[in-house]
Every structure is written in C-alpha cells, then in structure tokens.
All heavy atoms as a GROMACS GRO file, in nm:
protein
  560
    1MET      N    1   7.689  13.536  13.734
    1MET     CA    2   7.770  13.460  13.641
    1MET      C    3   7.918  13.476  13.679
    1MET      O    4   7.964  13.585  13.703
    1MET     CB    5   7.744  13.511  13.500
    1MET     CG    6   7.817  13.436  13.393
    1MET     SD    7   7.766  13.497  13.232
    1MET     CE    8   7.745  13.346  13.152
    2GLN      N    9   7.988  13.368  13.681
    2GLN     CA   10   8.128  13.369  13.721
    2GLN      C   11   8.218  13.374  13.598
    2GLN      O   12   8.196  13.301  13.502
    2GLN     CB   13   8.158  13.244  13.803
    2GLN     CG   14   8.294  13.243  13.865
    2GLN     CD   15   8.313  13.120  13.953
    2GLN    OE1   16   8.227  13.033  13.960
    2GLN    NE2   17   8.424  13.113  14.020
    3ALA      N   18   8.318  13.462  13.602
    3ALA     CA   19   8.413  13.473  13.490
    3ALA      C   20   8.506  13.354  13.489
    3ALA      O   21   8.540  13.300  13.594
    3ALA     CB   22   8.492  13.603  13.503
    4ASP      N   23   8.545  13.313  13.370
    4ASP     CA   24   8.641  13.204  13.359
    4ASP      C   25   8.777  13.247  13.409
    4ASP      O   26   8.823  13.356  13.378
    4ASP     CB   27   8.656  13.158  13.214
    4ASP     CG   28   8.533  13.084  13.165
    4ASP    OD1   29   8.456  13.032  13.248
    4ASP    OD2   30   8.516  13.077  13.043
    5ALA      N   31   8.842  13.160  13.484
    5ALA     CA   32   8.978  13.187  13.531
    5ALA      C   33   9.074  13.166  13.415
    5ALA      O   34   9.042  13.094  13.320
    5ALA     CB   35   9.012  13.093  13.646
    6PRO      N   36   9.192  13.229  13.418
    6PRO     CA   37   9.290  13.206  13.312
    6PRO      C   38   9.324  13.058  13.303
    6PRO      O   39   9.345  12.993  13.405
    6PRO     CB   40   9.412  13.287  13.354
    6PRO     CG   41   9.364  13.380  13.459
    6PRO     CD   42   9.241  13.320  13.519
    7ARG      N   43   9.324  13.006  13.184
    7ARG     CA   44   9.355  12.865  13.164
    7ARG      C   45   9.504  12.843  13.173
    7ARG      O   46   9.584  12.927  13.134
    7ARG     CB   47   9.302  12.818  13.030
    7ARG     CG   48   9.152  12.825  13.025
    7ARG     CD   49   9.102  12.763  12.900
    7ARG     NE   50   8.958  12.773  12.896
    7ARG     CZ   51   8.885  12.735  12.795
    7ARG    NH1   52   8.944  12.685  12.689
    7ARG    NH2   53   8.756  12.746  12.797
    8MET      N   54   9.540  12.726  13.221
    8MET     CA   55   9.680  12.689  13.234
    8MET      C   56   9.709  12.567  13.148
    8MET      O   57   9.618  12.495  13.110
    8MET     CB   58   9.714  12.660  13.380
    8MET     CG   59   9.698  12.782  13.470
    8MET     SD   60   9.733  12.744  13.643
    8MET     CE   61   9.909  12.722  13.638
    9CYS      N   62   9.836  12.547  13.118
    9CYS     CA   63   9.880  12.433  13.038
    9CYS      C   64   9.973  12.347  13.122
    9CYS      O   65  10.056  12.399  13.197
    9CYS     CB   66   9.957  12.480  12.915
    9CYS     SG   67   9.860  12.579  12.801
   10ARG      N   68   9.961  12.217  13.104
   10ARG     CA   69  10.051  12.125  13.171
   10ARG      C   70  10.144  12.066  13.066
   10ARG      O   71  10.101  12.018  12.962
   10ARG     CB   72   9.973  12.014  13.239
   10ARG     CG   73  10.063  11.921  13.316
   10ARG     CD   74   9.985  11.819  13.392
   10ARG     NE   75  10.080  11.733  13.464
   10ARG     CZ   76  10.044  11.634  13.538
   10ARG    NH1   77   9.917  11.605  13.553
   10ARG    NH2   78  10.134  11.561  13.599
   11PHE      N   79  10.274  12.072  13.097
   11PHE     CA   80  10.376  12.011  13.011
   11PHE      C   81  10.468  11.932  13.102
   11PHE      O   82  10.537  11.990  13.185
   11PHE     CB   83  10.453  12.117  12.933
   11PHE     CG   84  10.542  12.059  12.827
   11PHE    CD1   85  10.494  12.040  12.698
   11PHE    CD2   86  10.672  12.022  12.856
   11PHE    CE1   87  10.576  11.985  12.600
   11PHE    CE2   88  10.754  11.968  12.760
   11PHE     CZ   89  10.706  11.949  12.631
   12GLY      N   90  10.467  11.800  13.087
   12GLY     CA   91  10.543  11.717  13.180
   12GLY      C   92  10.482  11.729  13.318
   12GLY      O   93  10.362  11.711  13.336
   13ARG      N   94  10.563  11.763  13.416
   13ARG     CA   95  10.514  11.778  13.554
   13ARG      C   96  10.489  11.922  13.593
   13ARG      O   97  10.456  11.951  13.707
   13ARG     CB   98  10.615  11.716  13.651
   13ARG     CG   99  10.628  11.568  13.634
   13ARG     CD  100  10.723  11.512  13.734
   13ARG     NE  101  10.730  11.367  13.722
   13ARG     CZ  102  10.810  11.292  13.791
   13ARG    NH1  103  10.893  11.346  13.878
   13ARG    NH2  104  10.810  11.161  13.774
   14ARG      N  105  10.507  12.015  13.499
   14ARG     CA  106  10.493  12.158  13.531
   14ARG      C  107  10.367  12.216  13.471
   14ARG      O  108  10.319  12.172  13.368
   14ARG     CB  109  10.614  12.235  13.477
   14ARG     CG  110  10.741  12.196  13.550
   14ARG     CD  111  10.847  12.300  13.545
   14ARG     NE  112  10.798  12.432  13.580
   14ARG     CZ  113  10.858  12.545  13.542
   14ARG    NH1  114  10.967  12.541  13.470
   14ARG    NH2  115  10.808  12.661  13.575
   15TRP      N  116  10.316  12.320  13.536
   15TRP     CA  117  10.201  12.396  13.486
   15TRP      C  118  10.250  12.534  13.443
   15TRP      O  119  10.336  12.593  13.508
   15TRP     CB  120  10.097  12.410  13.596
   15TRP     CG  121  10.023  12.283  13.623
   15TRP    CD1  122  10.057  12.188  13.714
   15TRP    CD2  123   9.906  12.237  13.557
   15TRP    NE1  124   9.967  12.084  13.709
   15TRP    CE2  125   9.873  12.112  13.613
   15TRP    CE3  126   9.826  12.288  13.455
   15TRP    CZ2  127   9.762  12.039  13.572
   15TRP    CZ3  128   9.716  12.215  13.414
   15TRP    CH2  129   9.685  12.093  13.472
   16TYR      N  130  10.194  12.586  13.336
   16TYR     CA  131  10.231  12.716  13.282
   16TYR      C  132  10.106  12.802  13.268
   16TYR      O  133   9.999  12.753  13.231
   16TYR     CB  134  10.300  12.701  13.147
   16TYR     CG  135  10.430  12.625  13.157
   16TYR    CD1  136  10.433  12.486  13.142
   16TYR    CD2  137  10.549  12.691  13.184
   16TYR    CE1  138  10.552  12.416  13.154
   16TYR    CE2  139  10.668  12.621  13.195
   16TYR     CZ  140  10.669  12.483  13.180
   16TYR     OH  141  10.787  12.415  13.192
   17LEU      N  142  10.122  12.930  13.296
   17LEU     CA  143  10.012  13.025  13.284
   17LEU      C  144   9.981  13.054  13.137
   17LEU      O  145  10.067  13.038  13.050
   17LEU     CB  146  10.048  13.156  13.354
   17LEU     CG  147  10.070  13.148  13.505
   17LEU    CD1  148  10.120  13.282  13.557
   17LEU    CD2  149   9.942  13.107  13.576
   18ASN      N  150   9.860  13.101  13.112
   18ASN     CA  151   9.821  13.142  12.978
   18ASN      C  152   9.918  13.250  12.928
   18ASN      O  153   9.955  13.341  13.002
   18ASN     CB  154   9.677  13.196  12.981
   18ASN     CG  155   9.622  13.214  12.842
   18ASN    OD1  156   9.643  13.131  12.754
   18ASN    ND2  157   9.552  13.323  12.822
   19ASN      N  158   9.963  13.238  12.805
   19ASN     CA  159  10.059  13.328  12.739
   19ASN      C  160  10.202  13.313  12.788
   19ASN      O  161  10.290  13.387  12.743
   19ASN     CB  162  10.016  13.476  12.750
   19ASN     CG  163   9.887  13.502  12.677
   19ASN    OD1  164   9.862  13.445  12.570
   19ASN    ND2  165   9.803  13.586  12.733
   20GLU      N  166  10.230  13.220  12.876
   20GLU     CA  167  10.367  13.196  12.921
   20GLU      C  168  10.440  13.110  12.818
   20GLU      O  169  10.381  13.023  12.755
   20GLU     CB  170  10.366  13.124  13.056
   20GLU     CG  171  10.503  13.110  13.119
   20GLU     CD  172  10.497  13.049  13.258
   20GLU    OE1  173  10.388  13.017  13.308
   20GLU    OE2  174  10.606  13.034  13.316
   21SER      N  175  10.569  13.137  12.797
   21SER     CA  176  10.648  13.056  12.703
   21SER      C  177  10.768  12.996  12.776
   21SER      O  178  10.811  13.046  12.878
   21SER     CB  179  10.695  13.141  12.585
   21SER     OG  180  10.778  13.246  12.628
   22TRP      N  181  10.819  12.884  12.720
   22TRP     CA  182  10.929  12.812  12.782
   22TRP      C  183  10.997  12.722  12.680
   22TRP      O  184  10.942  12.693  12.574
   22TRP     CB  185  10.880  12.729  12.900
   22TRP     CG  186  10.789  12.615  12.862
   22TRP    CD1  187  10.827  12.485  12.838
   22TRP    CD2  188  10.648  12.619  12.839
   22TRP    NE1  189  10.718  12.409  12.803
   22TRP    CE2  190  10.607  12.490  12.802
   22TRP    CE3  191  10.552  12.721  12.844
   22TRP    CZ2  192  10.474  12.458  12.773
   22TRP    CZ3  193  10.421  12.689  12.815
   22TRP    CH2  194  10.383  12.560  12.780
   23HIS      N  195  11.120  12.682  12.713
   23HIS     CA  196  11.192  12.581  12.636
   23HIS      C  197  11.164  12.448  12.707
   23HIS      O  198  11.192  12.435  12.826
   23HIS     CB  199  11.342  12.608  12.633
   23HIS     CG  200  11.377  12.734  12.561
   23HIS    ND1  201  11.372  12.745  12.424
   23HIS    CD2  202  11.417  12.855  12.606
   23HIS    CE1  203  11.408  12.866  12.388
   23HIS    NE2  204  11.434  12.936  12.497
   24PRO      N  205  11.108  12.350  12.635
   24PRO     CA  206  11.074  12.224  12.702
   24PRO      C  207  11.196  12.146  12.746
   24PRO      O  208  11.303  12.154  12.685
   24PRO     CB  209  10.996  12.148  12.595
   24PRO     CG  210  11.047  12.202  12.467
   24PRO     CD  211  11.078  12.347  12.492
   25SER      N  212  11.180  12.070  12.851
   25SER     CA  213  11.284  11.981  12.900
   25SER      C  214  11.238  11.839  12.873
   25SER      O  215  11.128  11.800  12.912
   25SER     CB  216  11.306  12.003  13.049
   25SER     OG  217  11.410  11.920  13.094
   26VAL      N  218  11.322  11.763  12.801
   26VAL     CA  219  11.287  11.628  12.762
   26VAL      C  220  11.394  11.532  12.815
   26VAL      O  221  11.506  11.531  12.765
   26VAL     CB  222  11.276  11.616  12.608
   26VAL    CG1  223  11.241  11.475  12.568
   26VAL    CG2  224  11.175  11.715  12.553
   27PRO      N  225  11.360  11.453  12.918
   27PRO     CA  226  11.458  11.356  12.969
   27PRO      C  227  11.487  11.250  12.862
   27PRO      O  228  11.395  11.212  12.790
   27PRO     CB  229  11.389  11.293  13.089
   27PRO     CG  230  11.275  11.384  13.122
   27PRO     CD  231  11.238  11.452  12.996
   28PRO      N  232  11.603  11.202  12.845
   28PRO     CA  233  11.726  11.232  12.917
   28PRO      C  234  11.807  11.344  12.852
   28PRO      O  235  11.921  11.366  12.888
   28PRO     CB  236  11.802  11.100  12.910
   28PRO     CG  237  11.768  11.048  12.775
   28PRO     CD  238  11.622  11.089  12.753
   29PHE      N  239  11.749  11.416  12.753
   29PHE     CA  240  11.824  11.516  12.676
   29PHE      C  241  11.837  11.650  12.746
   29PHE      O  242  11.926  11.727  12.717
   29PHE     CB  243  11.760  11.534  12.538
   29PHE     CG  244  11.746  11.406  12.463
   29PHE    CD1  245  11.623  11.345  12.450
   29PHE    CD2  246  11.857  11.343  12.409
   29PHE    CE1  247  11.609  11.226  12.381
   29PHE    CE2  248  11.844  11.223  12.341
   29PHE     CZ  249  11.720  11.165  12.328
   30GLY      N  250  11.746  11.684  12.835
   30GLY     CA  251  11.750  11.812  12.904
   30GLY      C  252  11.671  11.918  12.829
   30GLY      O  253  11.582  11.888  12.750
   31GLU      N  254  11.706  12.044  12.853
   31GLU     CA  255  11.634  12.156  12.793
   31GLU      C  256  11.659  12.162  12.643
   31GLU      O  257  11.772  12.156  12.598
   31GLU     CB  258  11.676  12.287  12.858
   31GLU     CG  259  11.595  12.406  12.810
   31GLU     CD  260  11.635  12.534  12.879
   31GLU    OE1  261  11.755  12.564  12.885
   31GLU    OE2  262  11.545  12.605  12.925
   32MET      N  263  11.552  12.174  12.567
   32MET     CA  264  11.559  12.183  12.420
   32MET      C  265  11.556  12.331  12.382
   32MET      O  266  11.450  12.388  12.362
   32MET     CB  267  11.442  12.106  12.358
   32MET     CG  268  11.426  11.964  12.408
   32MET     SD  269  11.567  11.858  12.379
   32MET     CE  270  11.552  11.830  12.206
   33LYS      N  271  11.674  12.393  12.375
   33LYS     CA  272  11.682  12.538  12.354
   33LYS      C  273  11.641  12.583  12.214
   33LYS      O  274  11.616  12.700  12.192
   33LYS     CB  275  11.822  12.586  12.386
   33LYS     CG  276  11.854  12.568  12.532
   33LYS     CD  277  11.983  12.632  12.571
   33LYS     CE  278  12.008  12.604  12.717
   33LYS     NZ  279  12.070  12.711  12.786
   34CYS      N  280  11.632  12.490  12.119
   34CYS     CA  281  11.593  12.526  11.983
   34CYS      C  282  11.442  12.514  11.962
   34CYS      O  283  11.392  12.536  11.853
   34CYS     CB  284  11.667  12.438  11.882
   34CYS     SG  285  11.846  12.458  11.892
   35ILE      N  286  11.369  12.476  12.068
   35ILE     CA  287  11.224  12.462  12.061
   35ILE      C  288  11.163  12.557  12.163
   35ILE      O  289  11.209  12.567  12.276
   35ILE     CB  290  11.180  12.317  12.090
   35ILE    CG1  291  11.239  12.224  11.983
   35ILE    CG2  292  11.029  12.306  12.096
   35ILE    CD1  293  11.214  12.078  12.008
   36LEU      N  294  11.058  12.626  12.122
   36LEU     CA  295  10.988  12.718  12.210
   36LEU      C  296  10.843  12.672  12.220
   36LEU      O  297  10.778  12.645  12.118
   36LEU     CB  298  10.993  12.862  12.157
   36LEU     CG  299  10.929  12.967  12.246
   36LEU    CD1  300  11.006  12.980  12.378
   36LEU    CD2  301  10.924  13.101  12.176
   37CYS      N  302  10.794  12.660  12.343
   37CYS     CA  303  10.654  12.624  12.367
   37CYS      C  304  10.586  12.742  12.433
   37CYS      O  305  10.649  12.822  12.501
   37CYS     CB  306  10.644  12.501  12.458
   37CYS     SG  307  10.713  12.350  12.388
   38TRP      N  308  10.453  12.751  12.415
   38TRP     CA  309  10.377  12.856  12.480
   38TRP      C  310  10.237  12.804  12.507
   38TRP      O  311  10.189  12.711  12.442
   38TRP     CB  312  10.377  12.985  12.399
   38TRP     CG  313  10.318  12.972  12.262
   38TRP    CD1  314  10.191  13.004  12.225
   38TRP    CD2  315  10.383  12.925  12.144
   38TRP    NE1  316  10.174  12.978  12.092
   38TRP    CE2  317  10.290  12.930  12.039
   38TRP    CE3  318  10.512  12.878  12.117
   38TRP    CZ2  319  10.321  12.889  11.910
   38TRP    CZ3  320  10.542  12.838  11.988
   38TRP    CH2  321  10.448  12.845  11.886
   39CYS      N  322  10.174  12.865  12.605
   39CYS     CA  323  10.041  12.826  12.649
   39CYS      C  324   9.939  12.925  12.594
   39CYS      O  325   9.953  13.045  12.612
   39CYS     CB  326  10.036  12.824  12.802
   39CYS     SG  327   9.875  12.779  12.870
   40VAL      N  328   9.836  12.872  12.523
   40VAL     CA  329   9.731  12.956  12.467
   40VAL      C  330   9.596  12.896  12.507
   40VAL      O  331   9.559  12.788  12.458
   40VAL     CB  332   9.742  12.965  12.312
   40VAL    CG1  333   9.628  13.051  12.256
   40VAL    CG2  334   9.876  13.019  12.269
   41SER      N  335   9.528  12.962  12.597
   41SER     CA  336   9.394  12.920  12.640
   41SER      C  337   9.387  12.773  12.680
   41SER      O  338   9.296  12.699  12.640
   41SER     CB  339   9.291  12.949  12.530
   41SER     OG  340   9.288  13.086  12.502
   42GLY      N  341   9.486  12.728  12.753
   42GLY     CA  342   9.487  12.592  12.803
   42GLY      C  343   9.546  12.489  12.708
   42GLY      O  344   9.551  12.371  12.740
   43GLU      N  345   9.594  12.530  12.591
   43GLU     CA  346   9.655  12.439  12.495
   43GLU      C  347   9.803  12.474  12.478
   43GLU      O  348   9.839  12.590  12.462
   43GLU     CB  349   9.587  12.449  12.359
   43GLU     CG  350   9.447  12.395  12.359
   43GLU     CD  351   9.387  12.395  12.220
   43GLU    OE1  352   9.463  12.398  12.121
   43GLU    OE2  353   9.264  12.392  12.210
   44THR      N  354   9.886  12.371  12.479
   44THR     CA  355  10.030  12.388  12.460
   44THR      C  356  10.063  12.381  12.312
   44THR      O  357  10.018  12.290  12.242
   44THR     CB  358  10.109  12.280  12.535
   44THR    OG1  359  10.079  12.291  12.675
   44THR    CG2  360  10.259  12.297  12.516
   45HIS      N  361  10.141  12.479  12.266
   45HIS     CA  362  10.189  12.482  12.127
   45HIS      C  363  10.341  12.489  12.133
   45HIS      O  364  10.397  12.564  12.212
   45HIS     CB  365  10.135  12.603  12.053
   45HIS     CG  366   9.985  12.608  12.046
   45HIS    ND1  367   9.914  12.551  11.945
   45HIS    CD2  368   9.894  12.661  12.131
   45HIS    CE1  369   9.786  12.569  11.966
   45HIS    NE2  370   9.770  12.636  12.079
   46CYS      N  371  10.409  12.412  12.048
   46CYS     CA  372  10.555  12.412  12.043
   46CYS      C  373  10.600  12.425  11.898
   46CYS      O  374  10.534  12.375  11.807
   46CYS     CB  375  10.613  12.284  12.102
   46CYS     SG  376  10.578  12.262  12.278
   47GLN      N  377  10.713  12.493  11.880
   47GLN     CA  378  10.768  12.510  11.746
   47GLN      C  379  10.920  12.515  11.753
   47GLN      O  380  10.976  12.582  11.839
   47GLN     CB  381  10.715  12.638  11.683
   47GLN     CG  382  10.759  12.657  11.540
   47GLN     CD  383  10.690  12.777  11.476
   47GLN    OE1  384  10.616  12.850  11.539
   47GLN    NE2  385  10.718  12.798  11.350
   48ARG      N  386  10.983  12.443  11.661
   48ARG     CA  387  11.128  12.447  11.648
   48ARG      C  388  11.167  12.579  11.581
   48ARG      O  389  11.097  12.627  11.492
   48ARG     CB  390  11.177  12.330  11.563
   48ARG     CG  391  11.327  12.325  11.546
   48ARG     CD  392  11.370  12.204  11.465
   48ARG     NE  393  11.350  12.081  11.540
   48ARG     CZ  394  11.433  12.035  11.633
   48ARG    NH1  395  11.542  12.103  11.663
   48ARG    NH2  396  11.408  11.924  11.697
   49GLN      N  397  11.278  12.638  11.625
   49GLN     CA  398  11.327  12.762  11.565
   49GLN      C  399  11.355  12.738  11.417
   49GLN      O  400  11.421  12.641  11.381
   49GLN     CB  401  11.454  12.809  11.635
   49GLN     CG  402  11.510  12.936  11.577
   49GLN     CD  403  11.636  12.981  11.652
   49GLN    OE1  404  11.667  12.933  11.758
   49GLN    NE2  405  11.706  13.074  11.593
   50GLU      N  406  11.301  12.822  11.332
   50GLU     CA  407  11.323  12.809  11.189
   50GLU      C  408  11.455  12.876  11.153
   50GLU      O  409  11.486  12.985  11.199
   50GLU     CB  410  11.209  12.872  11.111
   50GLU     CG  411  11.080  12.795  11.127
   50GLU     CD  412  10.969  12.850  11.041
   50GLU    OE1  413  10.998  12.915  10.938
   50GLU    OE2  414  10.852  12.828  11.077
   51CYS      N  415  11.533  12.808  11.070
   51CYS     CA  416  11.664  12.857  11.030
   51CYS      C  417  11.669  12.871  10.878
   51CYS      O  418  11.615  12.786  10.806
   51CYS     CB  419  11.773  12.759  11.073
   51CYS     SG  420  11.779  12.730  11.250
   52PRO      N  421  11.735  12.976  10.829
   52PRO     CA  422  11.751  12.989  10.684
   52PRO      C  423  11.846  12.880  10.634
   52PRO      O  424  11.933  12.834  10.708
   52PRO     CB  425  11.811  13.128  10.666
   52PRO     CG  426  11.875  13.159  10.797
   52PRO     CD  427  11.796  13.086  10.902
   53PRO      N  428  11.830  12.836  10.509
   53PRO     CA  429  11.920  12.734  10.456
   53PRO      C  430  12.064  12.787  10.448
   53PRO      O  431  12.086  12.904  10.419
   53PRO     CB  432  11.865  12.703  10.317
   53PRO     CG  433  11.770  12.813  10.286
   53PRO     CD  434  11.730  12.877  10.414
   54SER      N  435  12.158  12.700  10.475
   54SER     CA  436  12.299  12.738  10.472
   54SER      C  437  12.353  12.722  10.329
   54SER      O  438  12.328  12.620  10.264
   54SER     CB  439  12.379  12.650  10.568
   54SER     OG  440  12.514  12.684  10.563
   55ALA      N  441  12.427  12.821  10.282
   55ALA     CA  442  12.479  12.819  10.146
   55ALA      C  443  12.623  12.769  10.138
   55ALA      O  444  12.682  12.767  10.031
   55ALA     CB  445  12.471  12.960  10.087
   56CYS      N  446  12.681  12.727  10.250
   56CYS     CA  447  12.820  12.683  10.250
   56CYS      C  448  12.828  12.532  10.275
   56CYS      O  449  12.732  12.470  10.320
   56CYS     CB  450  12.902  12.761  10.352
   56CYS     SG  451  12.836  12.752  10.519
   57THR      N  452  12.944  12.476  10.249
   57THR     CA  453  12.960  12.331  10.266
   57THR      C  454  12.994  12.290  10.409
   57THR      O  455  12.965  12.179  10.449
   57THR     CB  456  13.072  12.279  10.172
   57THR    OG1  457  13.192  12.349  10.202
   57THR    CG2  458  13.033  12.297  10.027
   58SER      N  459  13.054  12.380  10.488
   58SER     CA  460  13.090  12.350  10.627
   58SER      C  461  13.037  12.457  10.721
   58SER      O  462  13.112  12.541  10.770
   58SER     CB  463  13.242  12.340  10.641
   58SER     OG  464  13.292  12.238  10.561
   59PRO      N  465  12.906  12.459  10.747
   59PRO     CA  466  12.852  12.563  10.835
   59PRO      C  467  12.894  12.542  10.980
   59PRO      O  468  12.922  12.430  11.023
   59PRO     CB  469  12.701  12.549  10.819
   59PRO     CG  470  12.681  12.409  10.772
   59PRO     CD  471  12.805  12.369  10.696
   60ALA      N  472  12.900  12.652  11.055
   60ALA     CA  473  12.936  12.648  11.198
   60ALA      C  474  12.814  12.690  11.279
   60ALA      O  475  12.730  12.767  11.232
   60ALA     CB  476  13.052  12.742  11.225
   61THR      N  477  12.805  12.643  11.403
   61THR     CA  478  12.694  12.680  11.491
   61THR      C  479  12.742  12.753  11.616
   61THR      O  480  12.676  12.750  11.718
   61THR     CB  481  12.615  12.553  11.532
   61THR    OG1  482  12.704  12.464  11.596
   61THR    CG2  483  12.548  12.486  11.414
   62ARG      N  484  12.854  12.820  11.605
   62ARG     CA  485  12.914  12.883  11.724
   62ARG      C  486  12.825  12.994  11.780
   62ARG      O  487  12.802  12.999  11.900
   62ARG     CB  488  13.051  12.938  11.688
   62ARG     CG  489  13.125  12.990  11.808
   62ARG     CD  490  13.266  13.033  11.778
   62ARG     NE  491  13.293  13.034  11.636
   62ARG     CZ  492  13.390  13.101  11.579
   62ARG    NH1  493  13.469  13.173  11.652
   62ARG    NH2  494  13.411  13.097  11.451
   63ASP      N  495  12.776  13.086  11.698
   63ASP     CA  496  12.698  13.199  11.748
   63ASP      C  497  12.556  13.158  11.790
   63ASP      O  498  12.501  13.210  11.884
   63ASP     CB  499  12.688  13.308  11.642
   63ASP     CG  500  12.824  13.370  11.611
   63ASP    OD1  501  12.913  13.365  11.698
   63ASP    OD2  502  12.842  13.420  11.499
   64ASN      N  503  12.497  13.065  11.716
   64ASN     CA  504  12.362  13.021  11.746
   64ASN      C  505  12.359  12.869  11.734
   64ASN      O  506  12.364  12.815  11.624
   64ASN     CB  507  12.264  13.084  11.647
   64ASN     CG  508  12.120  13.046  11.675
   64ASN    OD1  509  12.092  12.955  11.752
   64ASN    ND2  510  12.028  13.116  11.611
   65PRO      N  511  12.351  12.796  11.844
   65PRO     CA  512  12.356  12.650  11.837
   65PRO      C  513  12.238  12.588  11.763
   65PRO      O  514  12.242  12.473  11.725
   65PRO     CB  515  12.358  12.607  11.984
   65PRO     CG  516  12.303  12.723  12.058
   65PRO     CD  517  12.336  12.846  11.980
   66CYS      N  518  12.132  12.664  11.740
   66CYS     CA  519  12.015  12.610  11.670
   66CYS      C  520  12.026  12.624  11.519
   66CYS      O  521  11.968  12.544  11.446
   66CYS     CB  522  11.890  12.683  11.716
   66CYS     SG  523  11.860  12.666  11.893
   67CYS      N  524  12.097  12.723  11.471
   67CYS     CA  525  12.107  12.747  11.327
   67CYS      C  526  12.253  12.753  11.283
   67CYS      O  527  12.334  12.822  11.345
   67CYS     CB  528  12.040  12.880  11.291
   67CYS     SG  529  11.863  12.882  11.324
   68ALA      N  530  12.283  12.685  11.176
   68ALA     CA  531  12.419  12.685  11.122
   68ALA      C  532  12.439  12.810  11.035
   68ALA      O  533  12.349  12.852  10.965
   68ALA     CB  534  12.441  12.560  11.040
   69LYS      N  535  12.560  12.865  11.041
   69LYS     CA  536  12.597  12.982  10.960
   69LYS      C  537  12.731  12.954  10.896
   69LYS      O  538  12.813  12.878  10.949
   69LYS     CB  539  12.606  13.108  11.045
   69LYS     CG  540  12.475  13.155  11.098
   69LYS     CD  541  12.492  13.285  11.173
   69LYS     CE  542  12.358  13.333  11.228
   69LYS     NZ  543  12.370  13.457  11.299
   70CYS      N  544  12.757  13.018  10.783
   70CYS     CA  545  12.886  13.003  10.716
   70CYS      C  546  12.994  13.073  10.799
   70CYS      O  547  12.969  13.173  10.865
   70CYS     CB  548  12.880  13.061  10.576
   70CYS     SG  549  12.766  12.971  10.469
   71ARG      N  550  13.112  13.019  10.794
   71ARG     CA  551  13.225  13.076  10.870
   71ARG      C  552  13.280  13.198  10.803
   71ARG      O  553  13.281  13.216  10.689
   71ARG     CB  554  13.337  12.973  10.884
   71ARG     CG  555  13.295  12.857  10.964
   71ARG     CD  556  13.402  12.753  10.968
   71ARG     NE  557  13.343  12.630  11.020
   71ARG     CZ  558  13.411  12.535  11.079
   71ARG    NH1  559  13.540  12.544  11.091
   71ARG    NH2  560  13.353  12.430  11.122
   0.00000   0.00000   0.00000
C-alpha cells in the first residue's frame, strides 16, 4: 500500500505545500497584505485580518495598514 503524498494547493499560477501560508497576489492590485491564505490538505483557505472596531472619529492606519487605530 502506498502512502498518500502531501497535498498541495494551487492559487493563481503558484503551488503551495500543505500547511504553507501566504498573502495572495491579485492583479492588478498586487499583494493583499491584509489577507492570509493557507493550504490544508489540498484546499486553499483565505481570511481577511480581523480588526477591532475603532472608537474614534478619525482613525489612522500608520502602524498597521490593515487596521485603523485612534491617534
């Protein structure tokens, strides 16, 4: 009996190993740094970074471009 080889995931034109994670690249926008994708048993899963709600009227994104914070 032959053991199953590690499954890989295809995203766009690239292949990723099982348990590998990456920030997807979406033309024409480029790398989506606020989204993280990962490969699980041959299936690609992606999730946007969750951010806490901002309590101020003019939040800034200087420290973290994905999540706004009060100045």
